C-alpha positions as CSV (number, residue, x, y, z in Angstrom):
1,X,16.9,4.0,14.7
2,X,16.4,2.7,11.1
3,X,15.7,-0.8,10.2
4,X,17.5,-3.0,7.7
5,X,16.8,-6.4,6.4
6,X,19.3,-8.3,4.4
7,X,18.8,-11.3,2.1
8,X,16.0,-12.8,4.3
9,X,14.6,-16.3,3.8
10,X,11.9,-18.1,5.5
11,X,10.1,-21.3,4.6
12,X,7.3,-23.3,6.4
13,X,8.0,-26.9,5.5
14,X,8.3,-27.1,1.8
15,X,6.5,-23.8,1.3
16,X,8.8,-20.7,0.9
17,X,7.3,-17.6,2.6
18,X,10.2,-15.1,2.1
19,X,12.7,-15.2,-0.7
20,X,15.7,-13.0,-0.4
21,X,14.1,-9.9,1.1
22,X,16.2,-6.8,1.2
23,X,14.5,-3.8,2.9
24,X,15.6,-0.5,4.3
25,X,13.3,1.6,6.5
26,X,14.9,5.0,7.2
27,X,15.0,6.3,10.7
28,X,11.7,8.2,11.6
29,X,9.8,7.0,8.6
30,X,6.5,5.2,8.3
31,X,6.5,2.4,5.7
32,X,3.6,0.2,4.6
33,X,3.9,-3.5,3.6
34,X,1.2,-3.9,1.0
35,X,0.3,-7.2,-0.9
36,X,-2.3,-9.8,-1.4
37,X,-3.0,-12.6,1.1
38,X,0.0,-15.0,1.2
39,X,2.5,-12.5,-0.1
40,X,4.7,-12.8,3.0
41,X,3.8,-9.4,4.7
42,X,3.0,-10.7,8.1
43,X,5.8,-13.3,8.0
44,X,8.4,-10.5,7.3
45,X,6.9,-8.5,10.2
46,X,7.1,-11.5,12.6
47,X,10.6,-12.2,11.7
48,X,11.6,-8.5,12.2
49,X,9.8,-8.7,15.7
50,X,11.6,-11.9,16.7
51,X,8.5,-14.0,16.6
52,X,9.8,-16.2,13.8
53,X,13.3,-17.3,13.2
54,X,14.5,-16.8,9.6
55,X,16.2,-19.7,7.7
56,X,18.9,-17.1,6.4
57,X,19.5,-13.5,6.4
58,X,19.9,-10.6,9.0
59,X,17.7,-8.2,10.8
60,X,19.5,-5.0,12.0
61,X,18.0,-2.1,14.0
62,X,20.0,1.1,14.4
63,X,22.9,-0.9,12.8
64,X,22.8,-3.6,15.4
65,X,22.4,-7.3,14.6
66,X,19.0,-8.6,16.0
67,X,18.5,-11.8,14.2
68,X,18.8,-14.2,17.1
69,X,17.7,-11.8,19.8
70,X,14.3,-12.3,21.6
71,X,11.4,-9.8,21.0
72,X,12.1,-8.2,24.4
73,X,15.8,-7.8,23.7
74,X,14.9,-5.9,20.5
75,X,12.8,-3.4,22.2
76,X,10.0,-3.4,19.5
77,X,6.6,-2.1,20.0
78,X,3.9,-4.5,18.5
79,X,0.3,-3.7,17.6
80,X,-2.0,-6.4,16.4
81,X,-5.3,-6.4,14.6
82,X,-7.3,-7.7,17.5
83,X,-5.9,-5.4,20.1
84,X,-4.6,-8.2,22.5
85,X,-5.5,-6.0,25.5
86,X,-6.0,-7.6,29.0
87,X,-9.7,-7.5,29.6
88,X,-9.3,-7.8,33.4
89,X,-7.0,-4.7,33.5
90,X,-8.1,-1.0,33.3
91,X,-7.0,1.2,30.5
92,X,-4.3,2.6,32.8
93,X,-2.9,-0.7,33.6
94,X,-3.0,-1.9,30.1
95,X,-0.9,1.0,29.0
96,X,1.3,0.6,32.1
97,X,1.8,-3.2,31.6
98,X,5.3,-3.0,29.8
99,X,6.7,-0.5,32.2
100,X,5.6,-2.5,35.2
101,X,7.2,-5.7,33.7
102,X,10.4,-3.6,33.4
103,X,10.0,-2.5,37.1
104,X,10.0,1.2,36.3
105,X,9.5,3.6,39.2
106,X,5.9,4.3,40.1
107,X,6.2,8.1,39.4
108,X,7.8,7.3,35.9
109,X,4.9,5.0,35.2
110,X,2.3,7.5,36.2
111,X,3.8,10.2,34.1
112,X,4.4,8.1,31.1
113,X,0.9,6.6,31.0
114,X,-0.9,10.0,31.5
115,X,1.3,11.5,28.7
116,X,0.3,8.7,26.4
117,X,-3.4,8.9,27.3
118,X,-3.2,12.4,26.2
119,X,-1.6,11.5,23.0
120,X,-4.4,9.1,22.2
121,X,-7.1,11.4,23.3
122,X,-8.5,9.2,26.1
123,X,-7.9,11.3,29.2
124,X,-10.6,10.4,31.8
125,X,-10.7,6.7,30.6
126,X,-8.1,5.5,32.9
127,X,-10.4,3.4,35.1
128,X,-12.4,1.8,32.2
129,X,-12.0,-1.8,31.1
130,X,-11.4,-2.6,27.4
131,X,-14.9,-4.1,27.2
132,X,-16.3,-0.6,27.8
133,X,-14.5,1.0,24.9
134,X,-15.3,1.2,21.3
135,X,-13.2,-0.6,18.8
136,X,-11.4,2.5,17.7
137,X,-10.7,3.3,21.3
138,X,-9.3,-0.1,22.2
139,X,-6.9,0.1,19.1
140,X,-5.6,3.4,20.4
141,X,-4.9,1.8,23.9
142,X,-3.2,-0.9,22.1
143,X,-1.0,1.5,20.4
144,X,-0.3,3.5,23.5
145,X,0.8,0.3,25.3
146,X,3.3,-0.5,22.5
147,X,4.7,3.1,22.7
148,X,4.9,3.1,26.5
149,X,8.2,1.4,26.8
150,X,9.7,3.9,24.1
151,X,10.5,1.2,21.5
152,X,13.2,1.7,18.9
153,X,10.7,0.3,16.3
154,X,7.0,0.1,16.1
155,X,5.4,-2.7,14.0
156,X,1.7,-2.8,13.3
157,X,0.1,-5.8,11.7
158,X,-3.3,-5.0,9.9
159,X,-3.9,-2.5,12.9
160,X,-7.3,-1.4,11.7
161,X,-8.6,-4.6,10.0
162,X,-11.1,-5.4,12.6
163,X,-12.8,-2.0,12.4
164,X,-15.6,-0.6,10.3
165,X,-14.8,1.7,7.3
166,X,-15.6,5.0,9.0
167,X,-13.5,4.3,12.1
168,X,-10.7,3.0,9.9
169,X,-10.7,6.3,8.1
170,X,-10.6,8.3,11.3
171,X,-7.7,6.2,12.7
172,X,-5.7,6.4,9.7
173,X,-5.7,10.1,9.8
174,X,-5.0,10.0,13.5
175,X,-2.0,7.6,13.2
176,X,-0.4,9.8,10.6
177,X,-0.8,12.9,12.9
178,X,0.6,10.8,15.8
179,X,3.5,9.7,13.7
180,X,4.4,13.3,12.5
181,X,4.5,14.2,16.3
182,X,6.6,11.2,17.6
183,X,8.7,10.4,14.5
184,X,9.1,6.8,15.7
185,X,10.4,4.4,12.9
186,X,7.3,2.4,12.0
187,X,6.4,-0.6,9.7
188,X,2.8,-1.6,9.1
189,X,1.2,-4.5,7.3
190,X,-2.0,-3.9,5.3
191,X,-3.9,-5.2,2.4
192,X,-5.9,-1.9,2.1
193,X,-4.4,0.2,-0.6
194,X,-6.1,3.4,0.5
195,X,-4.7,2.9,3.9
196,X,-1.1,2.3,2.7
197,X,-1.1,5.4,0.4
198,X,-2.9,7.8,2.8
199,X,-0.7,6.9,5.8
200,X,2.8,5.7,4.7
201,X,5.9,7.7,3.6
202,X,6.8,4.7,1.4
203,X,5.0,1.6,0.3
204,X,6.6,-1.8,-0.2
205,X,4.5,-4.1,-2.6
206,X,5.0,-7.7,-1.9
207,X,4.0,-10.8,-3.8
208,X,4.9,-14.6,-3.4
209,X,7.4,-13.8,-0.7
210,X,9.4,-11.2,-2.6
211,X,9.5,-7.4,-2.9
212,X,8.1,-6.3,-6.3
213,X,8.7,-2.6,-5.9
214,X,9.2,0.0,-3.1
215,X,8.8,3.7,-3.3
216,X,6.6,6.7,-2.6
217,X,2.9,6.3,-3.3
218,X,2.9,8.4,-6.4
219,X,5.9,6.5,-7.8
220,X,4.0,3.2,-7.6
221,X,1.0,4.7,-9.4
222,X,2.9,6.6,-12.1
223,X,5.9,4.3,-12.7
224,X,5.3,0.7,-11.9
225,X,8.3,-1.5,-12.6
226,X,6.4,-4.6,-13.6
227,X,3.0,-5.9,-14.6
228,X,2.2,-7.3,-11.0
229,X,2.5,-3.7,-9.6
230,X,0.7,-2.1,-12.5
231,X,-2.3,-4.5,-12.1
232,X,-2.3,-4.7,-8.3
233,X,-1.9,-1.0,-7.4
234,X,-5.1,1.0,-7.9
235,X,-7.4,0.4,-10.8
236,X,-6.2,0.2,-14.4
237,X,-7.6,-0.4,-17.7
238,X,-5.7,-3.1,-19.8
239,X,-5.2,-3.0,-23.6
240,X,-3.5,-5.8,-25.5
241,X,-1.4,-4.9,-28.7
242,X,2.2,-5.0,-30.2
243,X,5.3,-3.0,-30.3
244,X,7.7,-2.5,-33.1
245,X,10.0,0.2,-34.5
246,X,9.8,2.3,-31.4
247,X,6.0,2.5,-31.2
248,X,3.4,0.5,-29.4
249,X,-0.1,0.1,-31.0
250,X,-3.3,-0.9,-29.3
251,X,-6.0,-0.7,-31.9
252,X,-6.4,2.9,-32.7
253,X,-3.9,4.0,-30.0
254,X,-0.4,4.6,-31.0
255,X,2.1,5.7,-28.4
256,X,6.0,5.9,-28.1
257,X,7.8,2.8,-27.0
258,X,11.6,3.4,-27.4
259,X,12.5,0.2,-25.5
260,X,11.9,-1.8,-28.6
261,X,13.2,-0.7,-31.9
262,X,13.0,-3.9,-34.0
263,X,10.7,-4.4,-37.0
264,X,9.5,-7.8,-35.7
265,X,6.3,-7.2,-33.9
266,X,6.4,-8.1,-30.1
267,X,3.1,-8.6,-27.9
268,X,2.6,-5.6,-25.6
269,X,0.3,-4.7,-22.7
270,X,-0.8,-1.3,-21.8
271,X,-2.1,-0.2,-18.3
272,X,-4.2,3.0,-18.4
273,X,-5.2,4.7,-15.1
274,X,-8.7,6.4,-15.1
275,X,-7.1,9.7,-13.9
276,X,-4.8,9.6,-16.9
277,X,-7.7,9.6,-19.3
278,X,-9.8,12.5,-20.7
279,X,-13.1,11.8,-22.6
280,X,-13.8,14.3,-25.5
281,X,-16.9,14.5,-27.7
282,X,-14.9,15.2,-30.8
283,X,-11.3,14.4,-32.0
284,X,-8.7,16.9,-31.0
285,X,-5.5,16.2,-33.0
286,X,-6.3,12.6,-34.1
287,X,-4.4,10.8,-31.3
288,X,-7.5,9.8,-29.4
289,X,-9.0,6.3,-29.0
290,X,-12.5,6.1,-30.3
291,X,-14.9,4.5,-27.8
292,X,-18.6,3.7,-27.5
293,X,-20.4,4.6,-24.3
294,X,-22.0,1.4,-22.8
295,X,-23.0,2.7,-19.4
296,X,-23.0,5.8,-17.1
297,X,-23.9,5.4,-13.5
298,X,-23.9,8.2,-10.9
299,X,-22.4,7.0,-7.5
300,X,-22.1,9.9,-5.1
301,X,-19.8,12.5,-6.3
302,X,-18.5,10.4,-9.3
303,X,-20.0,9.2,-12.7
304,X,-18.7,5.8,-13.5
305,X,-18.5,5.1,-17.2
306,X,-18.2,1.8,-18.9
307,X,-16.7,2.2,-22.5
308,X,-15.8,-0.1,-25.4
309,X,-12.7,0.7,-27.3
310,X,-13.0,0.7,-30.9
311,X,-12.2,-1.3,-33.0
312,X,-10.6,-3.8,-30.6
313,X,-13.7,-3.9,-28.4
314,X,-11.8,-3.9,-25.1
315,X,-13.8,-2.8,-22.1
316,X,-12.6,0.4,-20.3
317,X,-13.7,2.1,-17.1
318,X,-13.5,5.8,-16.5
319,X,-14.5,8.0,-13.4
320,X,-15.7,11.5,-14.1
321,X,-17.0,14.4,-12.1
322,X,-20.8,14.9,-12.7
323,X,-20.3,18.4,-14.0
324,X,-17.8,17.2,-16.7
325,X,-20.2,14.4,-17.7
326,X,-23.0,16.9,-18.0
327,X,-20.8,19.3,-20.0
328,X,-20.1,16.7,-22.7
329,X,-23.9,15.9,-23.2
330,X,-23.2,12.3,-24.2
331,X,-25.6,9.4,-23.7
332,X,-25.1,5.5,-23.8
333,X,-24.5,4.1,-27.3
334,X,-22.8,7.5,-28.4
335,X,-19.3,7.4,-29.8
336,X,-16.7,9.6,-28.2
337,X,-12.9,9.9,-28.1
338,X,-10.5,9.0,-25.2
339,X,-7.3,11.0,-24.8
340,X,-4.6,9.0,-23.1
341,X,-2.2,11.4,-21.2
342,X,-0.1,8.6,-19.7
343,X,0.3,4.8,-20.2
344,X,2.6,2.1,-18.7
345,X,3.6,-0.3,-21.4
346,X,5.2,-3.8,-20.9
347,X,6.6,-6.3,-23.3
348,X,7.9,-9.8,-22.8
349,X,11.6,-9.8,-23.3
350,X,12.6,-11.9,-26.5
351,X,13.7,-15.3,-25.4
352,X,12.4,-15.1,-21.8
353,X,9.1,-16.4,-20.3
354,X,9.3,-14.3,-17.2
355,X,11.4,-11.1,-17.9
356,X,9.5,-7.9,-19.0
357,X,10.6,-4.6,-20.2
358,X,8.5,-1.5,-19.3
359,X,8.1,2.1,-20.4
360,X,5.9,4.7,-18.9
361,X,4.8,7.3,-21.5
362,X,3.5,10.7,-20.3
363,X,2.4,13.8,-22.0
364,X,0.7,11.8,-24.8
């Protein structure tokens, strides 16, 4: 029951929303569409659901062409941000709605609804109306209603966007457990990176109607294929420098860059993740980047540091555990040394305004 999208295009008037999308969602997997507002995530979901007609391209479910079929013919479960429950119906009847439309036998409806209420942990709530439930409970009912007809594919559009942070956290964990039990092929839209990386097997990063990169969460963090992904995914420190003769130099930081061997210097950009950096009181081998400590602020279980790289004066941010910070016995205005264990480096390809080459160095 996998999903495949081939060379999909969609425009609204003169504005392109999808530009040649190719996507494969393996059967039984849970995939997140992640990107900024206007990147095309929801449009792609609506085309897959049959709520929008593409200008070109194909949508296939389990190998069957679906592009011109209606949403009902596709047998897809849909869950929206704002629940879309029927307020005049009970919880039981909301979940049973799709089954009743399909004229399923009464006994089958009773059995399926009670099974799903057990899945969503709302046994005993059958007679309540949506207005008598919390936001998290209503979203679980919406999910049960989508699952009731045993869809081939489950699509979720910002399913937790209307909920507060604590409830979102709880529902993310619950959705992951539910998926591990049911193994239904699922695709969900989110702009919340924590949500995408915590819940999904694979994450598809979109921008300006195109897919920038797709892969496992750790792959996007550790090996971004372009500058948009490096900048968009997680928090990264950025250094500007140059590459030549197989090395990339950013002030006092000198790292391998085998992608460019010419002697002519080429402008380079390095992205450094906080978890790939280690602050040291003294040099340990000479490869560290000297920094001046500007600020150290305790926020819960983390000390957030603001540093200035020397001599280039670029501002860097570093998170540390409180015990590590205390062990260093450093204060603002002190000079320390930053070891870089991994860096993603990008250079603009000679003769091109848009093409970039990249290299991720680890074990530095």
